[in-house]
C-alpha positions as a Python dict, from the first residue, in 0.01 Angstrom:
ca = {
    (1, 'X'): (0, 0, 0),
    (2, 'X'): (156, -261, 226),
    (3, 'X'): (-186, -340, 373),
    (4, 'X'): (-321, -404, 24),
    (5, 'X'): (-31, -639, -35),
    (6, 'X'): (-123, -838, 276),
    (7, 'X'): (-484, -862, 160),
    (8, 'X'): (-369, -988, -181),
    (9, 'X'): (-130, -1234, -18),
    (10, 'X'): (-413, -1370, 193),
    (11, 'X'): (-631, -1412, -115),
    (12, 'X'): (-352, -1591, -301),
    (13, 'X'): (-300, -1831, -9),
    (14, 'X'): (-675, -1898, -4),
    (15, 'X'): (-656, -1960, -380),
    (16, 'X'): (-427, -2258, -334),
    (17, 'X'): (-704, -2427, -137),
    (18, 'X'): (-949, -2387, -426),
    (19, 'X'): (-1026, -2678, -659),
    (20, 'X'): (-906, -2479, -961),
    (21, 'X'): (-647, -2222, -841),
    (22, 'X'): (-614, -2057, -1183),
    (23, 'X'): (-989, -1992, -1206),
    (24, 'X'): (-984, -1856, -851),
    (25, 'X'): (-699, -1617, -934),
    (26, 'X'): (-879, -1505, -1251),
    (27, 'X'): (-1189, -1440, -1039),
    (28, 'X'): (-992, -1232, -789),
    (29, 'X'): (-830, -1035, -1071),
    (30, 'X'): (-1167, -979, -1242),
    (31, 'X'): (-1337, -869, -920),
    (32, 'X'): (-1040, -661, -808),
    (33, 'X'): (-1010, -482, -1141),
    (34, 'X'): (-1379, -394, -1134),
    (35, 'X'): (-1353, -281, -772),
    (36, 'X'): (-1067, -44, -860),
    (37, 'X'): (-1269, 86, -1156),
    (38, 'X'): (-1567, 135, -926),
    (39, 'X'): (-1360, 348, -686),
    (40, 'X'): (-1235, 554, -980),
    (41, 'X'): (-1592, 608, -1105),
    (42, 'X'): (-1691, 712, -753),
    (43, 'X'): (-1409, 966, -742),
    (44, 'X'): (-1509, 1112, -1079),
    (45, 'X'): (-1872, 1132, -965),
    (46, 'X'): (-1785, 1320, -646),
    (47, 'X'): (-1541, 1552, -824),
    (48, 'X'): (-1810, 1648, -1075),
    (49, 'X'): (-2083, 1674, -809),
    (50, 'X'): (-1874, 1920, -603),
    (51, 'X'): (-1902, 2168, -891),
    (52, 'X'): (-2284, 2143, -913),
    (53, 'X'): (-2563, 2310, -717),
    (54, 'X'): (-2674, 2104, -416),
    (55, 'X'): (-3007, 1970, -549),
    (56, 'X'): (-2864, 1878, -887),
    (57, 'X'): (-2555, 1719, -729),
    (58, 'X'): (-2770, 1499, -505),
    (59, 'X'): (-2968, 1365, -800),
    (60, 'X'): (-2648, 1315, -1001),
    (61, 'X'): (-2477, 1121, -720),
    (62, 'X'): (-2786, 904, -662),
    (63, 'X'): (-2811, 821, -1032),
    (64, 'X'): (-2441, 729, -1052),
    (65, 'X'): (-2476, 522, -734),
    (66, 'X'): (-2756, 320, -894),
    (67, 'X'): (-2556, 275, -1215),
    (68, 'X'): (-2252, 149, -1022),
    (69, 'X'): (-2467, -106, -838),
    (70, 'X'): (-2625, -215, -1165),
    (71, 'X'): (-2279, -258, -1314),
    (72, 'X'): (-2173, -458, -1008),
    (73, 'X'): (-2470, -686, -1066),
    (74, 'X'): (-2363, -733, -1428),
    (75, 'X'): (-2009, -820, -1315),
    (76, 'X'): (-2140, -1080, -1071),
    (77, 'X'): (-2379, -1221, -1333),
    (78, 'X'): (-2094, -1253, -1585),
    (79, 'X'): (-1887, -1429, -1319),
    (80, 'X'): (-2169, -1673, -1247),
    (81, 'X'): (-2226, -1770, -1609),
    (82, 'X'): (-1855, -1776, -1703),
    (83, 'X'): (-1689, -2111, -1630),
    (84, 'X'): (-1340, -1957, -1646),
    (85, 'X'): (-1369, -1754, -1327),
    (86, 'X'): (-1450, -1864, -974),
    (87, 'X'): (-1744, -1671, -825),
    (88, 'X'): (-1595, -1683, -475),
    (89, 'X'): (-1275, -1532, -615),
    (90, 'X'): (-1475, -1256, -786),
    (91, 'X'): (-1658, -1169, -466),
    (92, 'X'): (-1333, -1167, -267),
    (93, 'X'): (-1177, -949, -539),
    (94, 'X'): (-1473, -710, -511),
    (95, 'X'): (-1422, -666, -137),
    (96, 'X'): (-1040, -683, -134),
    (97, 'X'): (-1000, -314, -217),
    (98, 'X'): (-1254, -219, 49),
    (99, 'X'): (-1074, -433, 308),
    (100, 'X'): (-745, -275, 209),
    (101, 'X'): (-888, 76, 250),
    (102, 'X'): (-1037, -18, 587),
    (103, 'X'): (-706, -159, 712),
    (104, 'X'): (-516, 144, 580),
    (105, 'X'): (-757, 384, 752),
    (106, 'X'): (-740, 193, 1080),
    (107, 'X'): (-359, 182, 1077),
    (108, 'X'): (-343, 551, 985),
    (109, 'X'): (-572, 649, 1272),
    (110, 'X'): (-379, 432, 1517),
    (111, 'X'): (-46, 584, 1413),
    (112, 'X'): (-186, 939, 1446),
    (113, 'X'): (-316, 852, 1793),
    (114, 'X'): (27, 717, 1892),
    (115, 'X'): (197, 1033, 1766),
    (116, 'X'): (-43, 1252, 1967),
    (117, 'X'): (0, 1035, 2276),
    (118, 'X'): (382, 1045, 2252),
    (119, 'X'): (382, 1426, 2223),
    (120, 'X'): (172, 1469, 2539),
}
């Protein structure tokens, strides 16, 4: 959670350098909200696929994967044609959740390694 806060803080600081900070922040919020929704859709897909036979689950996951990418394309297209959001902010919002998860995973693995090293 703290790592996500640092990512958001970095994006906000970058936003002050933008020509229109409000449009940049709206872009980050738009992209971030979709990114969170995308992770939720992924979770629902995997939860449902775990209850299916293997062949059917594979087709289901692939179909949902394609639909999520199509929806991501729609989000980016809307951001491009909409003058109220900054496209760079949207793209940074789309990757902010992924960066936060990556940082959280890296910190978690490093702390587990330190705990194992200290016990030895």
